N, C-alpha and C positions, 0 to 999 in steps of 0.2 A: 629561798635558794634550794633548788633540787639538782643533784648531781648523779649521773649514771656512772657506775664504776664496775670494772671487771671484778668478778667474785673473788678471784685470787688476790686482789689488791685491797679489798674492802677492810679486812681485819687489821692490816697494817696502817691504813690511812684514817679510818673513821675515828679512832680514839684520840687522834692528834689534831682534829679539826673542830672548830667551834660547834657546839651542840645545836645551834640553830639550823645547820645544814641538814636537809632531808636527803637520804640516800636511796637509790634504787639500783638493784643489780642489773648488769647488762643483759643477762638471760631474761629477766622479767620485761625489760624494755623491748627486746627484740621480738617477743611474742606478738606484740601489737604496737609497733613504733608510732603509728599515726595517731594513737589515742593519748599520747603523753606530750606535755610541754615541759622541757627541762632546760636548765641553764648551762650545763656543761657535761663533759664526758672525760673519764679517766680510763684509758684503754691499754691493752698490750698489743704486740705485733700480730697476734692471731686474728685480730679484728680488722677487716679491710674496710676502709672508709672511702667510698666512691659515690658518685651520684646514683649509680644503679643499686647500691646496697642501702643507701639512706635517702631515697627520693623525697621523702616528706620534709627533709631539711630545707628544700627550696622555698617552702611556704612558712615553715616554723623552725628556723635555724637556731641552734644553741649559741651561746656567747663564746664558748671556748671548747677546744679539744686538747687534752694532754695525753701523750703516750709515754708510758713509763719505760721507754726503750730508747736506745741511741738511734737506731735506724728509722727511716721515714718511708720505706717502700710501701707500707700498708696505708699510708695517708695520701690522698690526692690533695696536696697542699694548695695547688692553684685553684681547684674547685672550692676549697674551704675559704680561701681569700676572696674569691668572687662573691661569696655569700656574706662576707664580713665576719667570718668566724676566725677568731684568733687560735693559733695552735702553738704548742710547745712540745719539746721532746727532752730527753735526758742524756745528752752526749757524754761519753766517757764513763758512765756509771758501771758498765760491765767490762771495761777495757782490761783490767787485771784478770778477770775470770776467763776471758777469751784467750789472753796470753798464756795462762796456765794450761788451758786445753791444748794449745799448740805445742807447748813444751812437753806436756804429759804424753801426747800422741807420738812425738818424735822419740821420747825416751822409751815408750812402750814398744814401738815398732823396731827399735834398734837395740833393745835390751840394755839401754843406758849407755850405749857405745857410740853415740853420735858425736863426732868431733870435726865435722866439716863446716861448710859455709851455708848460711841460711839467707835466702833472698826474701825480703819482706816487700810485698807489692801493696802499696798504700801505707803511708806512714803518718796517719792521723793519730788520734788518741790511742786506738787499739794497736796500731802498728808500732807506735813508740813504746807501749807497754811490752810488746813482744821483743822489741829491740833491747830494752833494758834487761829483761830476764835472760835473753840469749847472751848478752855481753857479760852478765854476772856469772853465767855458766862457762865463760871462756870461749864461746863459739864466735866464729867470724860472721859478721852480719853485713849484708849488702842491701841497704835501704833504697827502694825504687819508687819514686813518686815525682815524676816531672811536673804535674800540675801544682804540687805544693812548692816546688822550687820556683816556678814562675810567679806564683802568688807572693812568696816572700821577697823575691827580687823586685817586685813592683811596689812594695810597701814603702811609703815615704816615712821612714823611722830613723832613729839614731842607731839602730842595730848595726854593729860593725859587720863587714862582709864575712868574717870568719864565723859569726854567729848565725848566719843564714843557712838554711837547709840546702844541701847540694845532693841532688839525686844521683844514684849510680846510673850507668848507661845500660841500655838493653843488652849489650854485649857482655857486660859484667854480670848482669842478672842471669843470663843464659848459662854461665859457667858454674852456678851454685849447685851444691849437692842436694839441697832441699829448697822448697819454695812454699810460702804461706801467703794467703790473699786476704786483704782487709780494705776493700774499696766499696763505695756505695754503688748501687745499680743506677747507671746513667745511660740513657738510650740515645740522647741527642747532644749536640754541641761540639766543642773542640776536643773533649776528652771522654768519648763514650766508653763505657765499661761492659756493655752487654752486646756480644761477649767481648771480653778482654783478651782471652787466649783461646785458640782453637787448635786444629791439627798441626798447623805449621809451627806455632810457638811451642807446643808440648813436645814435639819430636825434635825440635832444634835445641831444646833445653837439656842440660846435663843432669837435671834433678832426678834422683831416685825416689824421693819422698815429696809428696805434695799434701798440704793441709788446706782444705777448702772450707773455711768458716766465715765466708764473706756474705755473698748473696747467691741464691740459686741462679745458674745461667751465666755467671761471670766467666766461668770456664765452660766452654761448649761441652755438654754432657756426653754426646756421642764420641767426640774426640777424647774426652777424659776416660771413657770406657775403653777405647782402643789402647790408650797409653797404659792403663792399669792392667789390661790383659796381656800386655807385652812385658810385664815385669815391674811396672811402677807400683810403689806402695802408697796407697791413698787413704787419708783420713777425711771423710766427707760428713759435714754437719749440716749442710744446706742443700736444698733440692729445688729445682726450678718449678715443679708443679706441686710443691708440698701443700697440704698433707699427703698428696699422692707423690710417689717417688718413681724414679726411673729404675725398673727392675734389673736390667742388665748392669747398670752402674752400682746398684745396691749389692749385687752378687760379687762384683769385682772389687769392691772397697775392702781394704784391710781393716779399717775401723769405720763403722757407720753409726751415726747418731742423729736424733730428731731435732736439730736446731736448738741445742741446749748448751753450746759452748760458753755462752755468757751467763749461765745460771749458777748462782752461789748465794749463800746467806748475805755475804758482804755486798755483792752487786745489787741485791734486792734492797738492802738498807740504803745504799748510795742513791738508788733510783727514787726511793720513797722520799729521801731528803730533798731531792730536786723537785719532785712533784709538790711537796709542801711549799717549797719556795715559789713555784709557779702559782699555786693557789693564793698565796699571800700577795703576789703581784697583781692578782685579779681582785684584791680587796677582801678576800675570805680569811678570817682570823684562824690561825693555826696555834693550838695551845702548847704544843711541845714538839720536839724532834724525835725521830726514831731512835730506839736503843740499839746497841750492837747486837745483832741477831745471831752471830756466830758463837761457837763455844770451843774450848780447847778439847782436842781429841787425843787419845792415847792408842796408837796402833798396837795390837796384840803382839807381844815380843816373839811368840812362836808361830805366828800365823803367816809368815812369809819367809822365803828363802832366796827368791830370784828378784831381779829388778822389776820385771813385769808384775809380779805379785804385789810388790810394795807400791808400785805406781797405781795399781787397781784399788788399793786401800786409800791412798792419798787423793786419788781422783776416781771415784767409783764408776764414772761413765766409761772408763777404759775396760772395766769388767762387764758393765751392762751392755756394751755395744754388740757383742755376739748374740746374746738372747734376744735383743731388740731386732737385730737383723734376721734371726731365725724365725721369729714370730711373724714378722712382716712378710718374709718370703713365703710362708705357709699360706697367707691370704691370697697370694698370686696363684698358687697351685689350686686354690678353691675357685676355679672358673673366673678368676679375675674379679673378685668381689670388691668393687671400688668403695662401697660404703664401709665395709669392714677394714679395708686398707687405711682409710682416713681415720677410722676409730682407733686402730692400733697405734698409728703415728701420734695422734693427739693424746691418747692415754699415757704412752711412755713419756711424752713431752711434759704433760701437766701433772701427772700423778707420782712421778719419781721424786723422792725428797731432794730438796736443795742440798748441795754439798758445802762443806767448809773449805775455805781457801787454804793454801799451804801453810800460811803463817799461824793457823789455828791448830796445827798438828804438832805433837811431840813424839820423837822417835829415839830409841836408846842410842847412847853415845857410840857404841861399837859399830852401829850401822851407818853412822855418819862417816866413819872411816871406810866401811865397805862400799857405801854408795855416796861418793863425795859430792854428788849433785844436790844432796839434801840441803846442805848449809846455804849455798847461794840462792836456793829457792825460798829460803825463809823458814824452813821446817825447824822447829825447836828441838833442843836436846832434853831428853827425859831427866829430870832432877831426882 
């Protein structure tokens, strides 16, 4: 049994899988894919699996492809199925991490003073995690997901009507003070999401803050730029052409990050657990499960005085965002060096250390009184 694995996942997976498995890094495989016959792949979202990226699979297909991510945009699942290749993903593994990004961004952009309504567009695993955190903070939430409402209404279950999801209306969504997006990229069918919002929706909306941590292009980027330059506050984590990004939109973003909203020690651990489960379902023995990779952290008691400074400690990407944005913009000034632009995006995305989620942090008791949002977010009190 030979499995190709993304180098960033190898260290977490290899020790927990039977020693009979032979491993090859994705980098080594991609240097000459036609010369290798392998049984399976374990990938991340940065690897695009299409017929034009892996044409040799038509003649020598692997048995399975596992992506250690919730999203599937990078996999052409129809093509895989046409070749008889089984595929698996890890839904929900990073839901809490993305939810913490949304909350951190709103707290940072408002200096901890957000008290309005939050529209949640897409209420799957991630949207529900956002909803829970927002409710814990005492915010008003407006969950918008008509497809989910229709799906649950059509289920023949014993679920009582009150237990079924009821979506807010578009009119209710448009009244929200902030909006965050958590939908898959769907280009066809009854509920396309590409794009979901454009000029009309953005300027009809009451939202002063938007968090785009869904998929690039879900909100039309030209319209989003216009909205942001007219006073809207935008936290943008996903970009339609990534690793290339829309330069004007990058400049207009209040917070700009390289598709890392779902990155944390805990999200990685949950994803690895699901990957091991998938491997076992393919008959590959797994010897143990991942250990908890997070660790308790102690914020330096004298290192912050404002809400934004504390948020940057608890969620370091709120502090990394500006240096990332500055370095990436410098590449555009250098005669539009596209190779360097891609390199900068990927370096920031892959080389910045994973963060610990809020529950792994302890902060002094006095600051729980000064910043009352700490406790509902699960931040512990220093003993």
